[in-house]
N, C-alpha and C positions, 0 to 999 in steps of 0.2 A: 410749327412743323418746318419753317424755312430756316431756322438755325439748325435742326436736325440733319436737314439736306446739306447744309454749309459743312456740318461735321464730317458727314460722308465723303464728301469731297476732298476735305482737307486731309482724311486718313488716305484717300486713294492718292492724293499728290505726295503724302508723305512715303507711302511705299514706293512710287516712282522715283523720289528724292534719294531714298536710302540705296535703292538698287543701282541708280546712275552715278551717284557722287561718292559712294563709299566703297565701290568695288575694287578688289585687291587681287594682285596675281598670288596666289599661293597652291600651286598644283602639287600634285603625289605627295602629300604630307598625311596621308592616312592609308591604312590597308582594311581588309576586309571590305571591299567596296561593295561587295554583293548585297550589304545592307542598306544600300542607296537606292535599290531596285524598287519600284511601284509593286506593291503586293496585291493590287486590286484591278480589274480591267475598268471599273467604271470611273475611279480616280486616275487611272493612268489616260482614260480618253479625254479627262479634263485638264489635262498638262499637270496633275498632281497638285490642283489648287483646291485642296480640300481640307485645309487647316480648321476652318471655321464651318464645315458643311456637317450635319449630322448623317450618320451613314449606318451600313449594317456593320457585322462582326469584324469585317475585314480594314474597316475605319481603324482599327487598333493600331495598323501599322504608320498611320499619320498623327493622330491625336488620339489619345487613350480616352480622353474626356468625352469625344465625341459618341459614344455608345452610351452615355450615361442616363438618357430617356429612351432607352429602348422599350418597346411596348409588348412585343412577344416575349415569351418566356425563354426559348432558345432561337439563336441565329446561327446558321452556319454558312461559311463561304470556302470553296476551293477555287483556287486559281492556278492556271497554266501558263507559262510563258516561254514563248519560241524566241530565244534571245539571240543576238549576233555570236558568229563562230560557232554556231550548232550547240550552244550552251543552254539548257532546259532548266528552268525553275518551277519549283512546287512551292505555293502558299497555300496553308489552310489556317482558318481561324473560327473559333467558337467563342460566343458570349451567352452567358447564362444569368436570365434576371428573376430570383425567387421573388414570390410574393409580391408580384406586379412591380418590382424594382423597390420595393420598401427597404432592403438591406443593400442596395446598390447593385451594379451588375459587375459579374465575375468573368475573366476570359482566358483564353487560352489561344496561343499561336503557335506555328510551326513552319519552317521554312527549310528547303533541301534544294542544293545547287547541284545539277550533274554537269560537269566539264566535257565529259566524253573521255575516250582512251587516246593515251599518247605513246608512242615509241620511247622505250627506255634502252639508254645506252649508258655506257661506263667507259672512262678513259683509263688507259693502262699506262704502266711505266714508260714506254715506248713512244707514248704520245698518241698511239692509235685509239681505236674506239670498237666497242663489240656491242651488237644488238642483243639485251636479254629479255627481251619480251615487251609488255606493256605496263603502264599504270594509269590509275583512275583517281586523280584529285577530287576531293568534294568538301563540300560545307554543309551545315545545319545551323539552324538557330530555332530555340524552343523557349517560350516565355510563358508568364502568367500575369495577369493584370487586373486592375479593379478601377471602377469607375463610380461616382455619384454625382448626383443632383444636390447641391446643397442649398438651393432654393429656385424658385420658378424662373432665374436668369443666369444662376452661376452653376457651372459644373468643372469637376476635377477628375483627374484619371493619372494614373501611372502604371508602368509595367517593369518587370525585370525579366532579363533574357540570359539563357546560357549558349554562348555562340563557339564553335568548334569549327576548325578548318584543317583538313588532312592534304597534305601535298604528296603522300606515297613515301615510300621507303627509298631513302637514300643511300647508296652502296660506295664504300670506302675500299679502294683497290689496294691490296698488298703487293707482293712481289711479283705476281701472275695472275692473269685475269680469272684463274680459279681461285685465286686468295683474295677474299674480300670480306667485310663485315658489313651488316645491314643497320642504318640507323632511321627510326620512324621520325618524319618530319611534321610534327603537327603542333598547333596552337589552340588554346581555348581562353575564355575570359567572360566575365558576366558584364552587361550592359544594363543601362536604365533609361527610360522615356518618361517624359512627363508632360502635362497638358493641361490648359484650361479653355472653358468655351463660355463666352458670355453673351446671353439675348440682350440686346440695346433697350428693347423695348419699343423701338421704331419698326412698325411693321414687323418683317422676319429678317431683319438686319442683324448678323451676328458677328461677333470678333472670336478669332482663335489664336491661341499661341501654344507651340509645342517646342520642345527639346528632345531631340533623339540620339541615340547612340553616344549616351554618356558614360565613361568607362576610364579605368586604370591605362596607363602605358602598358604596352605590350613588347616583350624584347624578344626579336628574332634574329639569332646568333648573336652577332656584334651591334646591331641595329635596333632602336628604339622606334615604335608608332603607335599610333591612337586610332580608333576607329573614327569613321566619317560623321563626327559630330555635327549636329546641325540644328539651327534655330530657326524657327519659322514664325511669322506674323501675317494672319490673313483676315479677310471679312468677306461675307457672301450675303446675298439677299435675293428672294425671289421677286425678280422686279415687277411682275403682275399684281404684287400686293399693294402698288402705289395707285392702282386703278381698283383695287378691291374685287378683282376677278377671283373665282371660286378655286381653290387648289385641286378640287375633284374634276375639273374640266382640262384646265391648262396651267401649266407653271414654267418660268424662264428664271432658272438659278443662274446668277452671274456670281464668279469668285476670283478673287485676288489674292495671290500669297507672294509676300516678300521672303526670301529665303536666304538665309546667311550659313554656308557651309564652311568646315574647317578647310577644306583642302580643295577649293574651287572659287571663282568669282561669285559674286553675290548674284542670285536669280531673280527674275519676276516670272511668275507662273500665272497665267491668266485662263480661266474655264468657264465653259457655259453647257447648260444641259436643259433641253425643253423636253417635256414630259407630257402625253395626252393621256387623259384619264387614268392617271396612275397607272398604266399600262405599257406604253411604247414611249421610249426616252431616245433622244438623239443628241449627242454631245460631241464637243471640239475644245481644242486647247492650244495654247502658244507659250513656248517659255523663251525667254531671251538669255543670249550668252549660253546656249546649250551647244556643245562640241559633238553631239551626235545627231539630234534631230529636234527641230523647233517646233513642227506642227504635229497634232495628233487628231485623232477623230474615233468615233465609236457609236454603239448604239446598245439598248437593254431592253428587255422584255420581261415582264413579271405578271404571273395569272395567281388568283385567290381562291382557293376552295376551302370552305368552311373554316374560314379563320386562320388558314395556314397558307402562306405565300411561297411560290416556288418560281425562280427567276433565273435569266440567263444574260450575261454582259460579254461584250467584244469590243476590244480596242485595237488600234493600228497606229502605226507612225512609220514614215519612210525615213531609215537611218542612214546618214551620209557614210559612203564608202562601204558599207555593208549591206548585207540584206535586209528586207523589211521586217518589222518586228511585229509579231502579233500575240495577241493575250485574250484567253478565254475563260471565263469563270461562271461556275454554277452557285447559286444561293437559295438558302431556304429560311423560312422562318416558321417556327412552330408555336 
């Protein structure tokens, strides 16, 4: 047991070392940044430190392998995020485990971004401008996933997503304000996520790894860019397992993720969740090197009725320089 504890602390030390010693300044090197937003209120409340935490269908957004041991036949999650600058996000996720997971777990995800309405102006030959109405940029991402537990300790998962972003119609002015052509400005691409989760055998200690938003380069007029590719390594554990406290009464999950994004400095995510009688959960998180907010908090509530579960999650973090961010989710398992 002492050797296993030493291994745990060695891994934690490694995560801190990677985050502190290998950080690089590499800002603004990707597009479609909406793919980096948390797609689940529980995960957001825990600072996004969930690469090694088994969860519900929304966990597909973080590590596709984390749903491989789903015990219900269906799991559904709907999340609404009131983001900064009045941007609104909707995330929906569904997982299906036929024959008690004998054939693995199949999943669907959908994400929609509403950026709001903007004044649309054009520039004429004389250098003036004319207001011609409004335009509404938008973005969507839809994916399919598959996860499977290869053994009692090792799980794998992956997904493929179609991503589309519409910037509205661009207008090319000719000789007069009444002489212009319309050019649709949009982009689309396929992306891939991969993940593994390993149960170490020491109590409930899990190790997780994920690679998200892997894709080809995208060309936008004369510029090329890539999606926000992110590599994450994490570990988590129910700390009360050390003292053999029953999960039916209390659990305290501590999770730590080291995140290596393509377009930002390395991050260390730390999250915690206390759950009472598998019903009420209180959560908190902290993110290093975050340029929007470092602290997060939230709560969750689950009720069970005849084998089905219904739940509600809420997360909050005070965004620097912007209005506070709220995330609300409803979930059910059938």
